[in-house]
C-alpha positions in Angstrom: 19.1 -4.2 -1.2 16.4 -1.3 -2.3 16.6 -3.2 -6.4 15.6 -6.1 -4.7 12.9 -4.1 -2.3 11.8 -2.4 -5.1 11.2 -5.7 -7.3 9.6 -7.1 -4.1 6.9 -4.4 -4.1 6.2 -4.8 -7.6 5.3 -8.5 -6.9 3.2 -7.6 -3.8 0.9 -5.3 -6.0 0.6 -7.7 -8.9 -0.6 -10.1 -6.1 -2.9 -7.6 -4.9 -4.2 -7.4 -8.2 -4.9 -10.7 -8.6 -6.3 -11.4 -5.3 -8.3 -8.5 -5.4 -10.0 -10.1 -8.7 -11.3 -13.1 -7.0 -13.4 -10.9 -4.9 -17.2 -11.7 -6.5 -20.5 -12.3 -5.8 -21.1 -17.1 -6.2 -25.1 -15.5 -6.6 -24.9 -13.1 -9.1 -21.6 -15.2 -10.9 -24.0 -18.0 -11.2 -26.9 -15.8 -12.9 -24.2 -14.0 -15.2 -22.9 -17.3 -16.7 -26.3 -18.8 -17.0 -27.3 -15.8 -19.1 -24.2 -16.3 -21.5 -24.7 -19.8 -21.8 -21.0 -20.7 -20.1 -19.8 -23.0 -17.8 -17.4 -22.0 -14.9 -15.0 -24.1 -16.7 -14.7 -21.9 -19.8 -14.1 -18.7 -17.4 -10.9 -18.0 -16.2 -12.2 -17.4 -12.5 -9.1 -16.5 -10.7 -9.5 -13.2 -13.1 -13.7 -13.2 -13.5 -14.0 -9.5 -11.2 -16.9 -7.3 -10.3 -17.1 -3.6 -8.9 -20.3 -1.6 -7.9 -20.5 1.5 -10.0 -20.7 4.6 -7.7 -22.9 6.5 -10.5 -25.6 4.3 -11.8 -28.3 3.0 -8.8 -28.3 -0.8 -8.7 -25.2 -1.1 -11.1 -22.1 -3.5 -11.4 -19.6 -3.8 -14.1 -18.2 -7.1 -14.4 -15.3 -8.8 -16.3 -15.7 -12.5 -17.9 -12.3 -13.6 -18.9 -13.8 -16.6 -21.4 -10.9 -19.1 -22.0 -10.0 -20.0 -25.8 -8.6 -23.2 -25.0 -7.4 -24.8 -22.3 -5.7 -23.2 -18.8 -2.2 -24.3 -19.0 0.6 -23.5 -16.9 2.6 -22.0 -19.4 0.4 -20.1 -20.9 -3.3 -19.4 -21.8 -6.0 -16.9 -24.0 -8.4 -15.3 -22.8 -11.6 -12.8 -25.0 -13.2 -10.6 -22.2 -16.7 -10.2 -22.2 -17.6 -7.0 -20.3 -20.8 -6.5 -18.7 -23.1 -3.9 -16.8 -25.4 -5.9 -14.7 -28.3 -5.0 -11.7 -27.1 -6.5 -8.0 -29.1 -9.7 -8.8 -26.8 -9.8 -12.2 -29.3 -9.7 -15.0 -27.1 -8.0 -17.7 -27.9 -4.5 -19.1 -25.1 -3.8 -21.0 -23.1 -6.2 -23.0 -19.6 -5.7 -25.0 -17.2 -8.7 -26.5 -13.8 -7.4 -27.2 -12.5 -7.8 -30.5 -9.1 -9.4 -29.5 -8.0 -12.4 -27.2 -5.0 -11.8 -24.4 -2.3 -14.0 -24.6 -0.4 -15.0 -21.9 2.9 -16.8 -22.2 6.2 -15.2 -21.8 5.1 -11.9 -20.7 2.2 -13.1 -18.1 -1.3 -11.9 -17.5 -1.9 -11.0 -13.8 -5.3 -10.2 -13.5 -7.7 -7.3 -14.4 -8.7 -4.0 -12.5 -12.1 -2.1 -12.9 -11.8 1.7 -12.2 -14.7 4.1 -11.8 -12.6 7.3 -11.4 -14.0 10.5 -12.2 -13.9 10.1 -15.9 -16.3 12.6 -17.2 -16.5 12.9 -20.6 -18.8 15.6 -21.2 -22.0 16.5 -19.7 -24.0 13.3 -19.8 -21.2 11.1 -20.4 -18.9 9.4 -17.5 -16.7 6.6 -18.4 -15.1 3.6 -16.8 -11.9 1.8 -16.9 -10.6 -1.5 -17.6 -6.7 -2.1 -16.7 -5.0 -5.6 -17.9 -2.1 -6.3 -15.6 1.1 -8.0 -16.7 4.7 -9.3 -15.6 7.6 -10.8 -16.8 8.8 -14.0 -16.1 12.4 -13.2 -16.1 14.2 -12.2 -12.9 17.3 -11.0 -14.2 15.0 -8.8 -16.2 12.2 -7.6 -14.7 9.1 -6.3 -16.1 5.4 -5.2 -15.5 2.9 -3.0 -17.3 -0.8 -2.0 -16.7 -2.5 -0.8 -19.6 -6.4 0.7 -19.4 -8.8 0.8 -22.0 -12.4 3.2 -21.1 -15.8 2.6 -21.9 -19.0 4.2 -21.2 -22.5 2.4 -21.2 -24.5 3.2 -25.1 -28.2 1.4 -25.5 -27.3 -2.1 -24.4 -23.8 -2.3 -25.0 -21.0 -0.3 -24.4 -18.5 2.1 -26.0 -15.2 1.9 -26.1 -12.8 5.2 -26.4 -9.5 4.5 -25.3 -8.0 0.8 -26.2 -5.3 -0.6 -24.4 -2.9 2.8 -23.4 -0.3 1.8 -21.5 -0.2 3.7 -17.9 2.9 2.0 -16.0 5.9 0.3 -17.2 9.0 -0.8 -15.6 11.9 -3.2 -16.9 15.5 -3.6 -17.1 18.1 -5.5 -16.2 20.4 -6.2 -13.3 22.5 -8.8 -11.9 20.4 -10.1 -9.5 22.7 -8.8 -6.6 23.1 -5.1 -7.4 24.4 -3.6 -10.4 21.3 -2.6 -13.2 19.4 -0.7 -15.5 16.0 0.3 -15.1 13.3 2.4 -16.5 9.7 3.1 -14.9 7.4 5.4 -16.3 3.8 5.9 -14.6 1.1 7.8 -16.1 -2.1 9.5 -14.6 -5.3 10.5 -16.7 -6.6 14.2 -16.4 -9.9 14.8 -18.0 -9.3 18.6 -19.5 -12.2 20.9 -20.1 -10.9 22.1 -23.6 -13.0 19.8 -26.0 -12.7 17.8 -29.5 -15.9 16.3 -31.4 -18.0 17.3 -27.6 -15.6 14.9 -25.8 -13.0 16.4 -23.4 -9.4 15.7 -24.1 -7.5 13.5 -22.1 -3.8 15.0 -20.5 -1.7 12.3 -20.1 0.9 13.6 -17.3 3.9 10.9 -16.8 6.5 10.8 -14.7 9.7 9.1 -16.0 12.5 7.6 -13.9 15.8 6.2 -15.0 17.6 4.3 -12.4 21.1 3.4 -12.5 22.5 0.4 -9.2 25.8 0.2 -8.5 28.3 -1.2 -5.7 30.5 2.1 -4.2 33.0 1.2 -1.6 30.5 -1.9 -0.8 27.2 -0.6 -1.0 24.5 -1.0 -3.0 23.8 2.6 -4.2 21.3 4.4 -6.9 21.4 7.1 -9.3 17.5 8.2 -10.1 17.1 10.7 -13.3 13.7 11.9 -13.5 11.0 13.8 -15.7 7.5 14.7 -16.0 5.8 14.8 -19.6 2.6 15.7 -20.9 0.7 14.5 -24.0 -3.1 14.8 -25.1 -5.3 12.7 -26.3 -8.4 14.0 -28.5 -11.6 12.3 -29.3 -11.6 11.5 -33.3 -15.5 10.6 -33.1 -14.6 7.2 -32.7 -11.9 6.8 -30.2 -9.1 9.1 -28.2 -5.8 9.2 -30.1 
């Protein structure tokens, strides 16, 4: 029962990501697509998302997932254009990702924008774009979230962290009780120690190993946890 609740909770979380990604201003959306010379049919509109920047007046971060080919039920490919616009939708900064995202057996669930305090030095504050995924197998549940960090530079954006995994959950079970799972949850802590003029990023990860089995007719869990740390340093181009 506990495993069922956990699986349901992960699915609810993924649905929440998808629903939140649908909330955007229609007028601003139209202005953005006109400047990008795109039709709405060329965009994965369910995953189009935006968020007001808390630190820059009259500015919105927008993720435009441009479709490569058709949007099929069993899979699709998108390539993100990431923007900063004013409240009317006029583009101030534009960045086109180098790589495409393919959604197939591991399905893309959408994007979320993180405007947390990623203060990389005294003059630069970054924001995050998180890509959320889940697997299609019930006996082998899987979900993950990868974050990339950007900051405005001239009329584009500088990408300083590329697809770093923050959350991963996976395992195998008999769909009743017995199973084994691994779960990692990480947070980014901005350190005061600098490398090449940028604050180091300390990654704190909680790792859980879970074994579930029936004991005296009841489904029980045995969980072991550990905390680990990793430091990412700026190499004059990106964090590694």
